[in-house]
N, C-alpha and C positions, 0 to 999 in steps of 0.2 A: 504555523510559524514559517516565514519566508526563508527558504534554505540559503538564499543569497546573502541574507543578513545575519545568519547564525555564525558566531565566532567559534574558535576551537573549543572543544569540550573541556570543561574543568569540573571536577567533582563538586556536587552541590554544597557539601559541607564546607569545603575549602572556600568556595565562592561566597557563601554566607558569612564565614568567619572574616574574610577580607572586607566584605561589605560593611559588617559591623564596625570593624576597627578603623577603616579609612573614611567611612561616610556617616554611619549612624551615631557612633560614639561622639565624634566631634560636634555634631548638631546638638545632641543631648547635653553635652558639657557646656556648650555656649548658651543654649536657650533655657536649660533647666539646671543651673549650677546647684550643686549640693543634693540633687535628686538621688535617693537610694532606690536602686532598681537592680534586677538581674536580667541577663540577656543570654539567649541560648538558641540552638536549633534542635528541638526535640519534638516528639508527639506524633508525627506522621510523615510519610514520604520515604521513597527508596533511598534518598540521599542521607536521611537520618541514620539509616542502617549501613551506609556505605555501599549500597548495591546499585546506585544509579548508573545509567549508561546514556549515550547521546539520545536514545529514544525517549528517555525520561523527561526531556526538556519540553515535550509537547503540552504538558499541563501541570499546573500547581508546582512548578519548579522555577527557580531563578534566584535573584538576590532577595533573600527574605530572612527575617529574624523574629523570634518571639521575645517580647519584653514582659517582665513580671514586676508588678508594683505591690507594695504592702497593702493590706486590706484597708488601711486608712487613706492611703493616697489614691488607690484605684478609682473610687467613685468620682473624685473631684478632678483628676488629672488625665484619665485615659483618653478622653475625647480631645482634650487640648494637645496632648502629645501626638496623637494621630494627625491632627490638623496641621501642627507645626511641621511634622515630617512631610506631609503631602505637599507643602509649599516650599520646602527647602531641599528636597532630594533632587539629585540630577536625574535626567530622563533615562540614562543608562549607566551601567557599571560594568567595566571590562567587556563591553560590547553587548551586554544583556540588558534588555528593557527592565526598568524598575517599576513600570506601570503594568497593571494586569486588568483583564476584563472583569466585569461584575460577575458574581457567582452564578453559575448555571443552577438549574433546579437541584442537581445532586451536590452542589457546593463547589464544583470544580472551577478553577480560574486559569486563564491562559495568558501568556505574555501578549501585550498589546502596545505597540510603539506609539508614542505621542511626541509632539514637539512644543506644545503650549499647554498652559493650565496646570492645575494641581495634579500630583501623581496619585493614582489609585493603587497604592503600594500594598505589599504583603508583609508589613511590619505589624504583627498582631500584638496588641497590648492586653494583658490579662492581670487579674489578681490570682492568688494562689488557690482560689476556687477552681481554677483550671484542672487541677488534679482530681477533684471530686467529680467534675464533669466527665473526665476521661475514664474514671474507674468506678464511680458510683458511691464513694465514701470519702470522708475527710481523712486523708492519710496522715495529717499532722496529729490526729488523735490516735487512739488505739485501733489497730487493724486486727480484726478477729480472725480466727481459723477459717470460718466460713467465708469471710471476705476474700482471703487469699485463694480459696478454692474456686471462687467464681470470678476472679479477675481474669479477663482474656489474656493469655500469654503474649499475644501480639501487642496488646496495649502496654503491658509491662516492659516488653522489649523496646518499644518505641520511646517510652518515658525514661529508660535508663541508658539508651544509646545516644547517638548524636554528640553534642558538645556544649558545655557551659562556657560562654565567652567572658562573662563577668557576673559576679555574685555579690553585688553591693548590699542586698537585703540579708545575706547570710542564711537564707532559707532553702534556696534551690538545691544546693549540693547536699544539704541534710536530708531533704525529701528523697532525692535520688539514691542516697546511700541507704536509706531505710527500705527502698524498693528494689535494691540491687539484686537480691535473690530471695527465694523462700527461706523462712526459718527452718532449722534443721529437721524437726520432726514432721513438718508438712512436706518437706523434700522427700523424706523417707516414705511417707504415705504415698506420694506420687510414684516413687520408684516401685513400691509394692504393687500399686495399681497397674503400672505398666507391665510388669512381669506377669501379673494376673491375666491381662489381655493376651499376652503371648501364649500363656498356658492353655487358653481356651481354644486355640486353633493349631498349635504346633504339630499335632499328630495328623492333621487333615491334609497336609501336603502329600503324605504317603497314602493315606486312605483313599483320597479322591483319585490319585494316579493309579492305585492298585485295581480300581474298578473300571479303568479305561477313560476316566474323565480328566483328560489332560488340561482342558481349559479351566476346569474347576481347580486343579492343582496349581496352575499358573496364578490364578486369582488369589488363592490362599497364600501362596509364596510371596506374591507382591504385597499383600496386606502385612505379612510378617516382616518383610523388608522395611516397610514404612515404620512399623512399630519398633524395630531395632534401631532405626535412625533416630526416632524420638527418644528412645531409651538412652542413646548415646549423648544427646543434649543433657538429659537429666544427670548422667554420670559425670559430665563435665561442668555441671551446675550452670548451664546456660539456658535462657528462655528459648522456647521453641517457636519459630516463626510460622506463619500460615503457609499454605501449600505452595504459593508462588515462589517463596524463597527457601523452602525446606531443603531442597537438594543443594542449592548454592551455599547456604549457611552451613549445612552438614559438612561440605567439603573443607570448611575452614577449621573443623574440630581436630584435635590431636589424634583421636582414634580413627579418623577417616583415612589416614595414610595406609593403614592395614585393612580396615573394614570396607571401605568404598569399593575396591576392585572385586572383592568377594561378593558383595551385594549386587554389583552390576552383572556378575556371572550368573547369580541366581536367576535374575530376570531374563537372561538369554538362554538358560539351560533348555535342552531339547526334550528331556524326559524327567520324570519325577525322581528317579534314583539319583541322578546327578544333582537335581535341585536339593534333595534331602542332604546329600553329601556336602554341598556348598553351604547350606544353612548350618550344618554341624560345625563347619569351620568358622562361620560368623558367630555362632554361640560361644565358641571357645575364646574368640577375641574379646567379646563383650564380658564374659564371665571373668576372664583374667583381669580386665579393667576394674570390674566391681570388686573382685577379691583384693586388689591393690588398695582400695579405699578402706578396707578393714571395718566395714559396717557390721559384718557378721563373721562367723567362722567361714573359712574358705569353702566354696561350693565346688564340686567336681567340674572340670572344664570339658569333660567328655560326654557325648551323647550316648544314651542307651535306649533299649527298646521301650516302647510305650506299653507298660504292663506286659501282657503276654502276646502283644501284637508286634510284628516286625517293622515298626516305624520308629526311626531315630528321633528322640526328643531330648531336650536339656532339663526337663522336669521343672519348668519355670514356676509351677505352683509351690514347689519346695523353697525356691529362692524367695518368693513373695512372703511366705510364712515366716522365714527367718528374718526378713527385714521388718515385718510387723512386730516381731518380738523385740526389736531394737528401739522401738518408739517409746519414749518416756513421757511425753506430754499426755496427761490423762484425758484432755479434751479431744485430742486426736485419736487416742486409743479407743475411745468409746464410740467412734463413728461406726455406724452399723453396716454401711456398704463400702466396698472397695473399688469404686468406679473411677476414682481419681478426680482431677480438676475438671472444670466444665468442658475444656477442649480436649479432654481425654475420653469423655463419654458421649460427646456429640461432635459431628463434623459440620453441623448446620451453622453457617455464618449468621443467619437471622437470629438464631438462639444465642450464640456466643457473644455477639455484639450488642444484644439488647440487655442493657444493664439492669433495668427494672425486672425483666424476666429472670435474670441471673439471681437477683435477690430472692425471688420466689423459689428458685431451684435450690436454694440453700436447705430447703426442707429435705432434699435427698439425703443429706448427711445426718439428719436429726432423728 
């Protein structure tokens, strides 16, 4: 993108909202009177999450909208709508090109200014099969326990963030409401799984440091910091973004005001004793938050020795057990493993984003 031609930055969600209202909606009203459709900006992109910056404008960013047609209208109208828009859109909006390059092999498109001919726009027209494509199942039908556990949280976050500009079909807001967050007992299962992960390493910050392995102690402490951040999202019933946005989104949580400074100190601590002390403070903050939710009987907010060893832990396994006992759904209760959702038990993007593989991994819970 030529820097001389780039206008003042405007958040992409605002840009797309204005683009829809001032340009796209009037064209649709004029050319397709009576058309029932929904319009939104959801599905992918930092602007959908409200995280875009001027750097985001270099690819797949600009005046764009997603249009959704009923399953009856989509087959007969989507190409016509795309064609009409291509021949009626202005070449730029608020200084930004409405024309984009053809997709690169990885699907990326970049702003590309033109002055004649049809606009190669990014107004994508879909049926509601869009959600099946993004999640691997028809969310208008019953969503099973195992479906929920293998939905990538990043995808759920993208589909429930952004904004609906118009919902003429009446379906888009209903689907987003259904996906807004996990059902209660699945949420509890994820909480129990998250505490279980912490329990498996909480004593190792001290044990590694005690034998002179300061690097090992730092690594374990960093892993626990990350798991406490993810636990915080669960406690506030927010989907957890992937690593690029984890810290940025965490800072927006209510608990971050008290927890973030402590976690930052854990990562900079010079010795394992201080690391352990700071993690104890972090555990206190998180357990107080969980106790306030009244999921279980209050758990002690103080760390104590790990059995007869002098390493301070919060006994996360006990917290996990108590949460498990609060689960009522028999289908969730009979899950044999407590590994959590797909993005709790693996960090592999290739695994998490492969929806077909996710279906196969549902066997983990059966």
